[in-house]
N, C-alpha and C positions, 0 to 999 in steps of 0.2 A: 504493500500500500504506500503510494507516494503522497497522496493528499487525503484530507478528511473533509468531505463535503456533506455527507449524509451519514447518520449513525448506523444505517444498515450496511455500510461498508465494513463495519467491525463485526467479526464473528464473536461468538461467546468466548472462544479461546483468546482472541485479541483483547477483549474486555477484561478477562481474568488476568492476562499478563500486565495490562496497564494498571490494574488495581494492585497487583503484586508489587510493581515498581513504585507506585504511589505510597503504599504502606512502608516500603523500604526507605523511601525518601523521608517519611515522617519519623522513622526510627533512627535513621543514620544521615541526617542532613549534611554533615561534613563531607561525606563520601561524594556528594554531588556538587559541591560548591564551586568547582572549577572545570567541570566536564565540558561546558560549552564555551570555554575561553576562546576568544577570537571569532565566535559565531555571532551573527546579527539577526535579530527578529525585526521585521517591519510590521507595524500595526497600521492597517489602512481602514480607518473607521469613517464611513460615509454617513453615519447617523449616530446620535448621542449614545454614550455608554459610560458608566462609571466602573462597575464591578468587572465586567468582561475585559475591558481594555487594561485596567490596572492589574487585574489578575494575570493576564498574559505578560505584562511588563515585569511584574514581581517574579513570575515563574522564570523568565529568561535571566533576570538579574541574579536570582538565587542559584541558577545553574552556571553562573560566571560569565554569561554572555552580555551582549549589548542590544539596545533597542533604538529604532528610529521609526519615523512615521508621522501620521497626522490624526487628529481626533475629530475633525469635521470636514465635510466635503468642500466648503467654501475656502478652506486654506490649502486646497490642492488644485492641480490643473484640471480636475473635473469641472471646476467653476468656469474654465475656459472652453469646455466642451470636449475634453479628452475622454476617449472611451475607456471602459474598465479594462478591456484587453490591452490597450496601449499602456495604461497605468501599471498594470501587473508586469508587463514585459520590461518596462523601464525599471521598476523597483526590484525586479528579479536580478538586475545587474548590480544592485547595491547590497542586497540582503541574502541570507542563506535560507530563510523561511519567512512566510507571510501569513499573518492573521488578518482576515478581512470581514468587516461587517458592512452590509449594504441593504438599503430599503427594498431593493428589487430582488424577487426570487430568481435564483439561478446565477446571480452575478459572481459569486465565488467559483462556481463551476466554469464560467467563461474565463475567469482569471487563471484558473488552474491549467487551461489549455495553452497559455502563452507565457506564463511566468518564468518557466525554467527552473524553479525551485518549489519545494512543497508549499501548498496553500491550505490553510485551515479556515473553514467556514465558521466565523464568529457570530453568525446570525444573518439570515437573508430573508427580509420581509416577514411574512407570516408563514414561512415554509419550514425551515430547520434551524436548530441551534445545537449541534452535536456536542460541543464542549460543555454546555450547561448540562446536557444529559449525562456526560461523564461525571460531572460534579454530583448530580443527583444519584447516579449509580453507586459511587463511592459512599455517599451518605447513607443510602439504603443498606449497603453491605455492612457498614460499620454499626448501624443501628440494629439491623435485623439478623446479620450473620449469613444471609442467604437471599437469593432473588426468587426462590420458589415459595408457593403456598401463601401468596399475599393477595389481599383485596385492596385495591388502590382506588381512592376517590380523587377525581380531578374536578376542580370546582372553579367556576368563573367564566372567563373568556376562553372557550375551547375552540372557537372558530379561527381567531387570529393568533392564538397562543402557540407560537412555534415550539416553545419548550414542552408543551403538552404533546404535540405531534411527535416530537423526537422521543420523548419518554415512552409513549405508547408503543412506538416502533421497536425500541430497545427491549422493553419488558415482555413483548409478545413472544419472545423466543424461550421463555422460561416456563417451568412446569407449574400447573395449577394456579395461574395468575388470573385474577378477575378484575374488571374495571367497573366503577360506578361513575358515570359521566354526568356531572351536575352543572346545569347552565340554564340561562333564559333560552326560550325557543330561538331567539334571533342569533344566539352565540353558540349553537350546538357544534360538536365536532364535525368537520367536513365529511362528506359522504365517502371520499376516497380513503380516508383513514379507517372508516368502519368496514368498507368492502375489501380494500387491498391489504389491510393490516390485521384488523381484529377478526373479521369473518374468514379471511383467507387462512388464518392460523388457528381457527376454531377457539378463539379466546372469548369466554363469556363476558357479556357486558350488559348493563342496563343504562338507560338515559332517564334523567329525572330533573325536575326543576326545584327540588327541595333538599337542602343540606340537612336540616333537622331530621328528616325521615330516614336518612342514610348514615349519619355520622357514627352510629353505634356499630355498624358492620365493618368499619374500615380499619386496616392495619396502617395505612398511610393516607394522609389527606394532603393533596397537592393543590394549594390555593394559587390562583393567578389574579392579576389585576385586569380590569377592563381597560384596554389600551386606547387612550384618546387618539394617538397618532395613526391608528388603523381605520378610524371612522371618517367617512365622507360627510356625515351629517352630525353637527354638534348637538342637536336636539336628541338624537338617538343615543349619543354617548351619555348625556346628562340623565336620560331616563334609565339607563342600564347600569351606570357606574357603581351604584350602591346595592346591587342585587343581592350580594352575599357579604356579610361581615362576620368573621369568626370572633367570638367573645368567650370569656371564661364560663359564662352561663351555658353556652352551647356545648362547650367541652365537657360538661358534667355528664353528658350522655355517651361520651366516647370511651373507648377502651383505655385502660391504665397505661398500656404500652403503645398507644397510637403515636406515630411520628408525623408531626405537622411540618410540611415543607412549603417553600415558596421560592421561585427563582429571583425575586426582588427586581426592581424596586417595588415596594408596596405603596399603596396610597392610603386607603383606610379599610382594606378588606380583611386585615387581621388587626384586632385591637392591640395597642401596645401593652395592655394588661395581660396579654397572652405570653409576652416575651419571657417572663420569669417561670412559666410553666415548664417542667422538665421534658415535656413532650414537644416543645418548640425546637425545631432543628434547622431553621432557615439561615441562621448565622453560621452554623456548622457547615452548611452547604457552601458558603462563601469561601471558607478556608479549604474545604475539600476540592473546590474548583481549582485553586492554585496548584495543589499537589497533582491533580489529574492532568492539568495543562503542562506541568513539568514533565510528567511521564510521556505525554503525547509528543512533546517537542523532541525528547530523546529518541522516541521510536521513529519519527519521521526524518530526523537527521541521522539516524542509524549510529547514534553514539553509544558505544559500549562502556559500561561502568564495571 
């Protein structure tokens, strides 16, 4: 594997090896502190990001490498009309590996065809976010010890939520996994996810509009925000943005070992009063994301440790 564009490119064995590397990084950080010396990561972020961009940068720095790039499209030649393909080809002359976020689905795939160096999809529109899924997978593994025999509730914006799409794709390959898909009617999981991923892999799922009716069944609750930037109509966003708010009161009906996850940023879909609950795992996800991006960079650069 030269690039990571879609989580489906990774086999179960690939994911296991990445997790093994990440766990070793956690246990032995000093062993990895110089392994990417003289290597450069380019971060090409054509839309806003805090966690993902800084996580990639922190990952490369902690491997002993360097970082260059931009954090908004108007500070790049894209503002002059340069194509994604030409940008990638140019940056590939300066860097050893590229992490790209873009509002258009498929842009990182286009970049991978001309860059000349490995390209990592750091989020493309409402399509995919494979490195967030790697963060999610490490979190699930560290919290549950396995990917099997889990009931996963995805709640909020399941239509535009690329993190949900990638997580469903990744978890569909494990045994006895079930999904509860909780959203307003207008923000249901796209049909292709249901037919090409869930039904194609015989994964049981239900769709519901009620969090309260389902929270007691769940081993994992994956909350998402309603994304203002994906809406064409401000009135629709305002009507739907507060559809689900997780509070300590609602958590009373949940399992004692529920893991509450969120890709962040949150707006108000998880009350800050939940943050001190031992079941809250969303800030653990942030840290786990750095470790998995470190492991991925090592894999794509074929760095032996």
